[in-house]
C-alpha angles and dihedrals in degrees: 000000000000110000098217131028099193131285090050096295112162105215095193092056092042091052092050091051092047091050091052091051093046095048090046088052089237100150096170091055092047092052093044096052094047096046089045090054090051092047089052090058104266114153107260094212089056091048091052100043102032103032110025095034091045092053091047090052089052089051089058093046092050091051092049090052090050092241093123129033128242088256091052090048091052092048092049092048091051090055094051088051090053090050091054090049091050092053091045093056097037093097139338116284113260118250115261141184092273096050108154094021110125125219128180118214120187144151120246118261106281095019111123098171096096103158096089090053091044092053090048091052091051092050092051092049089053090052092055104265124135102234132198106198108195095185131215128347099012110186111228095237090055091047091052092048090052093049089050091055099042107031096209125199088241142346119233116201127194132202129167101180122062092218086077094060094101090052089047090054091052092050094046091050093047095050095043089052086066091057094253119129119236129215119191133195143164138089092288090074095057129254091278097038093250094146092045088064091046094055088046101242112170093228140013129196127190093215146359096271092051090048092052093046091050092050090051089062091056134253130237123221113242113265114255092240092054101044092096098034120154111278100217094239097120090138088074087077088084089068093223093125092046094048096044092047093044093049096044097120094047092048092052093048092049093047092051089052092049091049089053089059100041106033113059092196089068092065092067095047120121120235088260093052092049089051091052090049091053089049091051091051090049090055090051091053091046093052092044088053091050090050090050090050093057095029094232121134090191090069092059095039091052090053095048095048089048089050091051089054091050092051092046091052088054093047092245114142109254087209088087090060092052090048091048091054090050093051092048089051090054090052092050097044091134094054108085098185092046091048091051091050092048093049093047091050093047091050090054094056118099111266117253114260092254091056092049090052092049096246 
């Protein structure tokens, strides 16, 4: 983190104070300290990307470690959103070299984590762009209709969760068919943008600053003869993605039933606990489908190891996750790619205590 944001602002101290206000659910204090820093001359882009975004990242990390509840995480996220709004309305954006250029920023259909896209929109406004921020969960038909009406220089799409990659591919293809270039960003596309290339986005940026810098260098509309280029997803011909995704509800129901028979702990679960277990299995199926879509076992393995950490932090035996992967593998015995992904993920999980002790 940058130590100083101009006018003597100590970002480390400011971040600590903002965190304290956010976790105490003191919205007025959070807004006051951030607007005061801006009034004192601190660079607003730095405040947004290094302080607000940093605190929001910590909120997610604290939830993952089970040190704050879901309700506390939601309350904290709402306050950081109010801080962004307060900075946005503090004063008109200064004119810039791209004044009058229009950019559309939106989240992929199904993506509710809108803060990264919101921060990007605010950065672009401060750099002189005219920005249409469409918010979270933008259905592709609505996005296309908006692009038709506004003819932006580029469309920037955000997604945090890899399960939205098929929807991202659909959105990218639809927008590019209009002759408008698409830049994508967010954790869903991988740390090196590997999935951005797979869904054929024109550009990828690892963060908001990089996205703004890239736009400043200019973007080129996709050539007419390349708007419908082949997407490099020939592996989808085996229908594994389609069948797993299409049979999601049945797979979850069958796996819950199998867990009932094989895992004695399930028999004492409350209705709420059983519902959470079904939700967890649904997430497993969703991430497996996403991995099948992009043909990358690492995507699924990353999710399962993260899930094991979440369960461990909540003192829930991770053995149930391993058992769930095994049961799902039995149900998908005729799906070679899915079986390979499930086995790789299971092998990456920490061994049960008995196995580590050699018993």
